[in-house]
N, CA, C and O atoms as a GROMACS GRO file, in nm:
protein
  456
    1MET      N    1  -4.370   0.120  10.216
    1MET     CA    2  -4.377   0.010  10.123
    1MET      C    3  -4.521  -0.038  10.112
    1MET      O    4  -4.595  -0.041  10.210
    2ASN      N    5  -4.558  -0.076   9.993
    2ASN     CA    6  -4.692  -0.123   9.965
    2ASN      C    7  -4.708  -0.266  10.016
    2ASN      O    8  -4.624  -0.352   9.990
    3ILE      N    9  -4.816  -0.292  10.090
    3ILE     CA   10  -4.841  -0.425  10.146
    3ILE      C   11  -4.860  -0.529  10.035
    3ILE      O   12  -4.815  -0.643  10.049
    4THR      N   13  -4.926  -0.489   9.927
    4THR     CA   14  -4.948  -0.583   9.817
    4THR      C   15  -4.816  -0.626   9.754
    4THR      O   16  -4.798  -0.744   9.722
    5LEU      N   17  -4.725  -0.532   9.738
    5LEU     CA   18  -4.594  -0.567   9.683
    5LEU      C   19  -4.521  -0.663   9.776
    5LEU      O   20  -4.455  -0.757   9.730
    6LEU      N   21  -4.533  -0.641   9.907
    6LEU     CA   22  -4.469  -0.731  10.003
    6LEU      C   23  -4.530  -0.871   9.998
    6LEU      O   24  -4.459  -0.971  10.006
    7ARG      N   25  -4.663  -0.877   9.984
    7ARG     CA   26  -4.729  -1.008   9.974
    7ARG      C   27  -4.681  -1.084   9.851
    7ARG      O   28  -4.656  -1.204   9.856
    8HIS      N   29  -4.669  -1.012   9.740
    8HIS     CA   30  -4.620  -1.075   9.617
    8HIS      C   31  -4.476  -1.123   9.634
    8HIS      O   32  -4.441  -1.233   9.591
    9PHE      N   33  -4.394  -1.040   9.696
    9PHE     CA   34  -4.254  -1.079   9.719
    9PHE      C   35  -4.244  -1.204   9.807
    9PHE      O   36  -4.168  -1.295   9.775
   10VAL      N   37  -4.320  -1.207   9.916
   10VAL     CA   38  -4.314  -1.321  10.009
   10VAL      C   39  -4.361  -1.448   9.939
   10VAL      O   40  -4.303  -1.555   9.961
   11ALA      N   41  -4.464  -1.439   9.856
   11ALA     CA   42  -4.512  -1.558   9.784
   11ALA      C   43  -4.403  -1.614   9.693
   11ALA      O   44  -4.383  -1.735   9.689
   12VAL      N   45  -4.334  -1.527   9.621
   12VAL     CA   46  -4.226  -1.573   9.532
   12VAL      C   47  -4.109  -1.627   9.614
   12VAL      O   48  -4.049  -1.728   9.578
   13ALA      N   49  -4.077  -1.560   9.725
   13ALA     CA   50  -3.964  -1.603   9.808
   13ALA      C   51  -3.990  -1.740   9.870
   13ALA      O   52  -3.897  -1.819   9.886
   14GLU      N   53  -4.115  -1.768   9.907
   14GLU     CA   54  -4.146  -1.899   9.966
   14GLU      C   55  -4.149  -2.009   9.861
   14GLU      O   56  -4.105  -2.120   9.888
   15GLU      N   57  -4.200  -1.978   9.743
   15GLU     CA   58  -4.208  -2.079   9.636
   15GLU      C   59  -4.077  -2.092   9.558
   15GLU      O   60  -4.042  -2.199   9.509
   16LEU      N   61  -4.003  -1.978   9.549
   16LEU     CA   62  -3.883  -1.969   9.464
   16LEU      C   63  -3.915  -2.009   9.319
   16LEU      O   64  -3.834  -2.069   9.248
   17HIS      N   65  -4.037  -1.971   9.279
   17HIS     CA   66  -4.084  -1.998   9.144
   17HIS      C   67  -4.195  -1.897   9.112
   17HIS      O   68  -4.297  -1.894   9.181
   18PHE      N   69  -4.175  -1.816   9.010
   18PHE     CA   70  -4.270  -1.710   8.980
   18PHE      C   71  -4.405  -1.764   8.934
   18PHE      O   72  -4.509  -1.714   8.977
   19ALA      N   73  -4.406  -1.865   8.850
   19ALA     CA   74  -4.532  -1.917   8.796
   19ALA      C   75  -4.618  -1.980   8.907
   19ALA      O   76  -4.738  -1.956   8.912
   20ARG      N   77  -4.556  -2.058   8.994
   20ARG     CA   78  -4.633  -2.120   9.104
   20ARG      C   79  -4.684  -2.015   9.202
   20ARG      O   80  -4.796  -2.026   9.251
   21ALA      N   81  -4.603  -1.914   9.229
   21ALA     CA   82  -4.645  -1.807   9.320
   21ALA      C   83  -4.761  -1.729   9.259
   21ALA      O   84  -4.855  -1.691   9.330
   22ALA      N   85  -4.756  -1.704   9.130
   22ALA     CA   86  -4.864  -1.632   9.062
   22ALA      C   87  -4.993  -1.713   9.067
   22ALA      O   88  -5.101  -1.658   9.086
   23GLU      N   89  -4.981  -1.842   9.049
   23GLU     CA   90  -5.098  -1.930   9.056
   23GLU      C   91  -5.157  -1.930   9.197
   23GLU      O   92  -5.279  -1.929   9.214
   24GLN      N   93  -5.072  -1.932   9.296
   24GLN     CA   94  -5.116  -1.930   9.436
   24GLN      C   95  -5.189  -1.799   9.468
   24GLN      O   96  -5.287  -1.800   9.543
   25LEU      N   97  -5.143  -1.688   9.412
   25LEU     CA   98  -5.203  -1.557   9.439
   25LEU      C   99  -5.321  -1.526   9.346
   25LEU      O  100  -5.390  -1.426   9.364
   26ASN      N  101  -5.343  -1.612   9.247
   26ASN     CA  102  -5.448  -1.592   9.147
   26ASN      C  103  -5.429  -1.462   9.067
   26ASN      O  104  -5.524  -1.387   9.043
   27ILE      N  105  -5.305  -1.438   9.028
   27ILE     CA  106  -5.274  -1.323   8.942
   27ILE      C  107  -5.186  -1.375   8.828
   27ILE      O  108  -5.138  -1.488   8.832
   28SER      N  109  -5.167  -1.291   8.728
   28SER     CA  110  -5.083  -1.333   8.615
   28SER      C  111  -4.935  -1.327   8.654
   28SER      O  112  -4.896  -1.254   8.744
   29ARG      N  113  -4.856  -1.406   8.584
   29ARG     CA  114  -4.712  -1.409   8.610
   29ARG      C  115  -4.650  -1.273   8.578
   29ARG      O  116  -4.559  -1.228   8.647
   30ALA      N  117  -4.700  -1.209   8.473
   30ALA     CA  118  -4.647  -1.079   8.433
   30ALA      C  119  -4.672  -0.974   8.542
   30ALA      O  120  -4.585  -0.893   8.571
   31LYS      N  121  -4.790  -0.978   8.602
   31LYS     CA  122  -4.820  -0.882   8.709
   31LYS      C  123  -4.731  -0.907   8.829
   31LYS      O  124  -4.684  -0.813   8.893
   32LEU      N  125  -4.707  -1.034   8.861
   32LEU     CA  126  -4.620  -1.069   8.973
   32LEU      C  127  -4.477  -1.022   8.947
   32LEU      O  128  -4.414  -0.965   9.036
   33SER      N  129  -4.427  -1.046   8.828
   33SER     CA  130  -4.291  -1.001   8.793
   33SER      C  131  -4.282  -0.850   8.801
   33SER      O  132  -4.182  -0.795   8.849
   34SER      N  133  -4.385  -0.782   8.753
   34SER     CA  134  -4.387  -0.636   8.758
   34SER      C  135  -4.387  -0.585   8.901
   34SER      O  136  -4.320  -0.486   8.932
   35SER      N  137  -4.461  -0.653   8.990
   35SER     CA  138  -4.464  -0.612   9.131
   35SER      C  139  -4.327  -0.628   9.196
   35SER      O  140  -4.282  -0.541   9.270
   36VAL      N  141  -4.261  -0.738   9.167
   36VAL     CA  142  -4.128  -0.763   9.225
   36VAL      C  143  -4.027  -0.662   9.170
   36VAL      O  144  -3.943  -0.612   9.244
   37GLU      N  145  -4.036  -0.633   9.040
   37GLU     CA  146  -3.944  -0.534   8.981
   37GLU      C  147  -3.969  -0.396   9.041
   37GLU      O  148  -3.874  -0.320   9.064
   38LYS      N  149  -4.095  -0.362   9.066
   38LYS     CA  150  -4.128  -0.233   9.126
   38LYS      C  151  -4.068  -0.224   9.267
   38LYS      O  152  -4.017  -0.119   9.307
   39LEU      N  153  -4.076  -0.335   9.342
   39LEU     CA  154  -4.020  -0.338   9.477
   39LEU      C  155  -3.867  -0.328   9.472
   39LEU      O  156  -3.807  -0.259   9.554
   40GLU      N  157  -3.805  -0.396   9.375
   40GLU     CA  158  -3.660  -0.388   9.359
   40GLU      C  159  -3.616  -0.246   9.322
   40GLU      O  160  -3.513  -0.198   9.370
   41THR      N  161  -3.693  -0.179   9.238
   41THR     CA  162  -3.662  -0.041   9.200
   41THR      C  163  -3.675   0.052   9.320
   41THR      O  164  -3.593   0.142   9.341
   42GLU      N  165  -3.780   0.029   9.400
   42GLU     CA  166  -3.803   0.111   9.518
   42GLU      C  167  -3.688   0.097   9.619
   42GLU      O  168  -3.646   0.194   9.680
   43LEU      N  169  -3.638  -0.027   9.634
   43LEU     CA  170  -3.530  -0.053   9.730
   43LEU      C  171  -3.392  -0.025   9.671
   43LEU      O  172  -3.297   0.001   9.745
   44GLY      N  173  -3.381  -0.031   9.539
   44GLY     CA  174  -3.252  -0.007   9.474
   44GLY      C  175  -3.159  -0.126   9.476
   44GLY      O  176  -3.040  -0.112   9.450
   45GLU      N  177  -3.212  -0.245   9.506
   45GLU     CA  178  -3.131  -0.367   9.510
   45GLU      C  179  -3.208  -0.482   9.448
   45GLU      O  180  -3.331  -0.485   9.451
   46ALA      N  181  -3.134  -0.578   9.391
   46ALA     CA  182  -3.196  -0.699   9.338
   46ALA      C  183  -3.232  -0.791   9.454
   46ALA      O  184  -3.152  -0.810   9.546
   47LEU      N  185  -3.352  -0.848   9.450
   47LEU     CA  186  -3.397  -0.936   9.558
   47LEU      C  187  -3.383  -1.083   9.520
   47LEU      O  188  -3.377  -1.170   9.607
   48PHE      N  189  -3.378  -1.111   9.390
   48PHE     CA  190  -3.369  -1.249   9.342
   48PHE      C  191  -3.257  -1.263   9.241
   48PHE      O  192  -3.228  -1.170   9.165
   49ASN      N  193  -3.192  -1.381   9.240
   49ASN     CA  194  -3.102  -1.420   9.132
   49ASN      C  195  -3.185  -1.506   9.039
   49ASN      O  196  -3.224  -1.617   9.073
   50ARG      N  197  -3.212  -1.453   8.922
   50ARG     CA  198  -3.298  -1.525   8.827
   50ARG      C  199  -3.211  -1.594   8.723
   50ARG      O  200  -3.141  -1.528   8.647
   51ASN      N  201  -3.216  -1.726   8.720
   51ASN     CA  202  -3.149  -1.805   8.618
   51ASN      C  203  -3.256  -1.874   8.536
   51ASN      O  204  -3.373  -1.871   8.572
   52ALA      N  205  -3.217  -1.935   8.426
   52ALA     CA  206  -3.312  -2.007   8.342
   52ALA      C  207  -3.370  -2.127   8.417
   52ALA      O  208  -3.483  -2.168   8.392
   53GLU      N  209  -3.292  -2.184   8.510
   53GLU     CA  210  -3.335  -2.305   8.580
   53GLU      C  211  -3.389  -2.277   8.719
   53GLU      O  212  -3.486  -2.340   8.762
   54THR      N  213  -3.328  -2.183   8.791
   54THR     CA  214  -3.366  -2.163   8.931
   54THR      C  215  -3.382  -2.015   8.964
   54THR      O  216  -3.331  -1.927   8.895
   55THR      N  217  -3.452  -1.992   9.073
   55THR     CA  218  -3.466  -1.858   9.130
   55THR      C  219  -3.423  -1.868   9.275
   55THR      O  220  -3.475  -1.952   9.349
   56THR      N  221  -3.328  -1.784   9.316
   56THR     CA  222  -3.281  -1.785   9.454
   56THR      C  223  -3.284  -1.643   9.509
   56THR      O  224  -3.283  -1.546   9.434
   57LEU      N  225  -3.288  -1.633   9.641
   57LEU     CA  226  -3.287  -1.503   9.708
   57LEU      C  227  -3.145  -1.450   9.722
   57LEU      O  228  -3.051  -1.526   9.743
   58THR      N  229  -3.131  -1.320   9.709
   58THR     CA  230  -3.003  -1.256   9.737
   58THR      C  231  -2.996  -1.226   9.887
   58THR      O  232  -3.091  -1.254   9.961
   59LYS      N  233  -2.884  -1.170   9.932
   59LYS     CA  234  -2.872  -1.132  10.074
   59LYS      C  235  -2.977  -1.027  10.110
   59LYS      O  236  -3.038  -1.034  10.217
   60ALA      N  237  -2.997  -0.932  10.020
   60ALA     CA  238  -3.099  -0.829  10.044
   60ALA      C  239  -3.238  -0.892  10.046
   60ALA      O  240  -3.324  -0.849  10.123
   61GLY      N  241  -3.260  -0.992   9.962
   61GLY     CA  242  -3.388  -1.062   9.960
   61GLY      C  243  -3.416  -1.136  10.088
   61GLY      O  244  -3.528  -1.136  10.138
   62ASN      N  245  -3.312  -1.202  10.143
   62ASN     CA  246  -3.329  -1.273  10.271
   62ASN      C  247  -3.362  -1.175  10.384
   62ASN      O  248  -3.447  -1.203  10.468
   63ALA      N  249  -3.294  -1.062  10.386
   63ALA     CA  250  -3.318  -0.962  10.490
   63ALA      C  251  -3.460  -0.906  10.478
   63ALA      O  252  -3.530  -0.888  10.578
   64LEU      N  253  -3.502  -0.878  10.355
   64LEU     CA  254  -3.636  -0.824  10.334
   64LEU      C  255  -3.742  -0.928  10.368
   64LEU      O  256  -3.849  -0.892  10.418
   65LEU      N  257  -3.716  -1.055  10.342
   65LEU     CA  258  -3.814  -1.160  10.370
   65LEU      C  259  -3.846  -1.165  10.518
   65LEU      O  260  -3.962  -1.177  10.556
   66LYS      N  261  -3.744  -1.156  10.602
   66LYS     CA  262  -3.767  -1.157  10.747
   66LYS      C  263  -3.850  -1.037  10.790
   66LYS      O  264  -3.944  -1.051  10.868
   67ALA      N  265  -3.814  -0.919  10.739
   67ALA     CA  266  -3.888  -0.798  10.775
   67ALA      C  267  -4.030  -0.799  10.720
   67ALA      O  268  -4.123  -0.753  10.785
   68ALA      N  269  -4.045  -0.852  10.599
   68ALA     CA  270  -4.177  -0.856  10.536
   68ALA      C  271  -4.271  -0.950  10.610
   68ALA      O  272  -4.389  -0.919  10.626
   69ARG      N  273  -4.221  -1.063  10.655
   69ARG     CA  274  -4.306  -1.157  10.730
   69ARG      C  275  -4.357  -1.092  10.860
   69ARG      O  276  -4.472  -1.111  10.897
   70ILE      N  277  -4.272  -1.017  10.927
   70ILE     CA  278  -4.313  -0.948  11.050
   70ILE      C  279  -4.419  -0.843  11.018
   70ILE      O  280  -4.520  -0.833  11.087
   71GLU      N  281  -4.394  -0.765  10.914
   71GLU     CA  282  -4.488  -0.660  10.877
   71GLU      C  283  -4.622  -0.716  10.831
   71GLU      O  284  -4.727  -0.660  10.862
   72LEU      N  285  -4.619  -0.827  10.756
   72LEU     CA  286  -4.744  -0.888  10.709
   72LEU      C  287  -4.822  -0.952  10.823
   72LEU      O  288  -4.945  -0.957  10.819
   73ALA      N  289  -4.751  -1.001  10.925
   73ALA     CA  290  -4.820  -1.058  11.041
   73ALA      C  291  -4.898  -0.951  11.117
   73ALA      O  292  -5.004  -0.980  11.173
   74GLU      N  293  -4.847  -0.829  11.118
   74GLU     CA  294  -4.912  -0.719  11.188
   74GLU      C  295  -5.022  -0.654  11.103
   74GLU      O  296  -5.112  -0.591  11.157
   75ALA      N  297  -5.013  -0.668  10.971
   75ALA     CA  298  -5.108  -0.601  10.881
   75ALA      C  299  -5.240  -0.678  10.878
   75ALA      O  300  -5.241  -0.800  10.889
   76PRO      N  301  -5.352  -0.606  10.862
   76PRO     CA  302  -5.482  -0.673  10.852
   76PRO      C  303  -5.493  -0.748  10.719
   76PRO      O  304  -5.428  -0.714  10.621
   77GLU      N  305  -5.577  -0.851  10.719
   77GLU     CA  306  -5.599  -0.929  10.598
   77GLU      C  307  -5.669  -0.842  10.494
   77GLU      O  308  -5.754  -0.761  10.529
   78PRO      N  309  -5.635  -0.858  10.366
   78PRO     CA  310  -5.701  -0.778  10.264
   78PRO      C  311  -5.846  -0.823  10.245
   78PRO      O  312  -5.877  -0.942  10.254
   79GLU      N  313  -5.932  -0.726  10.219
   79GLU     CA  314  -6.073  -0.760  10.196
   79GLU      C  315  -6.087  -0.816  10.056
   79GLU      O  316  -6.033  -0.762   9.960
   80LYS      N  317  -6.162  -0.924  10.046
   80LYS     CA  318  -6.187  -0.983   9.916
   80LYS      C  319  -6.304  -0.909   9.852
   80LYS      O  320  -6.399  -0.872   9.922
   81PRO      N  321  -6.299  -0.886   9.721
   81PRO     CA  322  -6.409  -0.814   9.657
   81PRO      C  323  -6.538  -0.895   9.667
   81PRO      O  324  -6.539  -1.017   9.649
   82LYS      N  325  -6.646  -0.824   9.694
   82LYS     CA  326  -6.775  -0.890   9.705
   82LYS      C  327  -6.826  -0.924   9.567
   82LYS      O  328  -6.814  -0.844   9.474
   83GLN      N  329  -6.883  -1.043   9.554
   83GLN     CA  330  -6.943  -1.082   9.428
   83GLN      C  331  -7.093  -1.064   9.440
   83GLN      O  332  -7.156  -1.109   9.536
   84ASN      N  333  -7.148  -0.997   9.342
   84ASN     CA  334  -7.292  -0.976   9.344
   84ASN      C  335  -7.362  -1.108   9.314
   84ASN      O  336  -7.320  -1.185   9.228
   85ALA      N  337  -7.472  -1.130   9.386
   85ALA     CA  338  -7.549  -1.251   9.362
   85ALA      C  339  -7.614  -1.241   9.225
   85ALA      O  340  -7.651  -1.133   9.180
   86GLY      N  341  -7.625  -1.353   9.160
   86GLY     CA  342  -7.686  -1.356   9.028
   86GLY      C  343  -7.833  -1.317   9.037
   86GLY      O  344  -7.904  -1.363   9.126
   87GLY      N  345  -7.876  -1.235   8.949
   87GLY     CA  346  -8.014  -1.189   8.951
   87GLY      C  347  -8.090  -1.242   8.832
   87GLY      O  348  -8.037  -1.317   8.750
   88LYS      N  349  -8.215  -1.201   8.824
   88LYS     CA  350  -8.300  -1.243   8.715
   88LYS      C  351  -8.264  -1.163   8.591
   88LYS      O  352  -8.249  -1.041   8.597
   89ALA      N  353  -8.251  -1.231   8.480
   89ALA     CA  354  -8.218  -1.163   8.356
   89ALA      C  355  -8.337  -1.081   8.310
   89ALA      O  356  -8.451  -1.126   8.318
   90LYS      N  357  -8.311  -0.962   8.262
   90LYS     CA  358  -8.418  -0.876   8.214
   90LYS      C  359  -8.424  -0.882   8.062
   90LYS      O  360  -8.322  -0.890   7.993
   91ALA      N  361  -8.545  -0.879   8.012
   91ALA     CA  362  -8.564  -0.882   7.867
   91ALA      C  363  -8.520  -0.748   7.809
   91ALA      O  364  -8.539  -0.643   7.870
   92SER      N  365  -8.464  -0.754   7.693
   92SER     CA  366  -8.423  -0.629   7.629
   92SER      C  367  -8.546  -0.559   7.574
   92SER      O  368  -8.642  -0.623   7.529
   93LYS      N  369  -8.543  -0.431   7.578
   93LYS     CA  370  -8.656  -0.353   7.527
   93LYS      C  371  -8.613  -0.283   7.399
   93LYS      O  372  -8.611  -0.160   7.389
   94GLY      N  373  -8.578  -0.365   7.304
   94GLY     CA  374  -8.533  -0.311   7.176
   94GLY      C  375  -8.652  -0.270   7.090
   94GLY      O  376  -8.767  -0.270   7.135
   95LYS      N  377  -8.622  -0.235   6.967
   95LYS     CA  378  -8.728  -0.193   6.875
   95LYS      C  379  -8.790  -0.317   6.812
   95LYS      O  380  -8.728  -0.382   6.728
   96GLY      N  381  -8.906  -0.347   6.852
   96GLY     CA  382  -8.976  -0.461   6.796
   96GLY      C  383  -9.104  -0.414   6.729
   96GLY      O  384  -9.118  -0.296   6.697
   97ARG      N  385  -9.195  -0.504   6.709
   97ARG     CA  386  -9.323  -0.467   6.649
   97ARG      C  387  -9.409  -0.396   6.751
   97ARG      O  388  -9.410  -0.430   6.869
   98ALA      N  389  -9.478  -0.299   6.704
   98ALA     CA  390  -9.573  -0.229   6.789
   98ALA      C  391  -9.698  -0.316   6.802
   98ALA      O  392  -9.736  -0.382   6.705
   99PRO      N  393  -9.761  -0.317   6.915
   99PRO     CA  394  -9.880  -0.400   6.929
   99PRO      C  395  -9.994  -0.347   6.842
   99PRO      O  396 -10.010  -0.227   6.821
  100ALA      N  397 -10.071  -0.440   6.792
  100ALA     CA  398 -10.185  -0.402   6.707
  100ALA      C  399 -10.296  -0.347   6.795
  100ALA      O  400 -10.332  -0.409   6.895
  101VAL      N  401 -10.350  -0.233   6.759
  101VAL     CA  402 -10.458  -0.171   6.834
  101VAL      C  403 -10.586  -0.188   6.752
  101VAL      O  404 -10.589  -0.156   6.634
  102LYS      N  405 -10.689  -0.239   6.816
  102LYS     CA  406 -10.813  -0.265   6.746
  102LYS      C  407 -10.874  -0.134   6.695
  102LYS      O  408 -10.886  -0.036   6.769
  103GLY      N  409 -10.910  -0.135   6.570
  103GLY     CA  410 -10.976  -0.020   6.510
  103GLY      C  411 -10.879   0.077   6.444
  103GLY      O  412 -10.924   0.162   6.367
  104ALA      N  413 -10.753   0.068   6.469
  104ALA     CA  414 -10.657   0.159   6.407
  104ALA      C  415 -10.599   0.092   6.284
  104ALA      O  416 -10.570  -0.028   6.285
  105PRO      N  417 -10.582   0.168   6.178
  105PRO     CA  418 -10.525   0.107   6.057
  105PRO      C  419 -10.378   0.071   6.080
  105PRO      O  420 -10.306   0.142   6.150
  106ARG      N  421 -10.337  -0.037   6.020
  106ARG     CA  422 -10.197  -0.078   6.031
  106ARG      C  423 -10.113   0.010   5.940
  106ARG      O  424 -10.155   0.046   5.830
  107PRO      N  425  -9.996   0.045   5.986
  107PRO     CA  426  -9.912   0.130   5.902
  107PRO      C  427  -9.866   0.055   5.777
  107PRO      O  428  -9.837  -0.064   5.781
  108LYS      N  429  -9.861   0.129   5.665
  108LYS     CA  430  -9.812   0.076   5.538
  108LYS      C  431  -9.896  -0.040   5.487
  108LYS      O  432  -9.846  -0.125   5.414
  109LYS      N  433 -10.022  -0.045   5.524
  109LYS     CA  434 -10.110  -0.151   5.475
  109LYS      C  435 -10.228  -0.083   5.406
  109LYS      O  436 -10.293   0.005   5.462
  110GLN      N  437 -10.253  -0.125   5.286
  110GLN     CA  438 -10.364  -0.066   5.212
  110GLN      C  439 -10.495  -0.124   5.261
  110GLN      O  440 -10.503  -0.240   5.302
  111ARG      N  441 -10.596  -0.041   5.254
  111ARG     CA  442 -10.728  -0.089   5.295
  111ARG      C  443 -10.785  -0.177   5.185
  111ARG      O  444 -10.757  -0.159   5.066
  112GLN      N  445 -10.862  -0.270   5.226
  112GLN     CA  446 -10.922  -0.364   5.130
  112GLN      C  447 -11.034  -0.290   5.053
  112GLN      O  448 -11.122  -0.227   5.111
  113GLY      N  449 -11.025  -0.302   4.926
  113GLY     CA  450 -11.128  -0.238   4.844
  113GLY      C  451 -11.254  -0.321   4.839
  113GLY      O  452 -11.250  -0.441   4.867
  114ARG      N  453 -11.372  -0.257   4.803
  114ARG     CA  454 -11.500  -0.329   4.797
  114ARG      C  455 -11.535  -0.364   4.658
  114ARG      O  456 -11.640  -0.425   4.634
   0.00000   0.00000   0.00000
């Protein structure tokens, strides 16, 4: 079983609310629902009774919650992605005007007549 799927399941099981659990995990509600559905498909049993008003655990969900808490306690903490420190912005080197060179005629400029 995937540790991430177990973490998502435990968060929903403790909150008994998908939106609050998704907010706690800093992921979208759709991703959380997808993770729980993937875990239910893998196990072949429904883990939650989903109603319009409430979410409750099934018998299989209660059994998995106990096992998942034990497994998560033994698993190492996930590494958080490193954020690169902000650096100095670099100027773009797009096509601009060419610098004027002394003594060279400018392109597309007629010479002054005498």
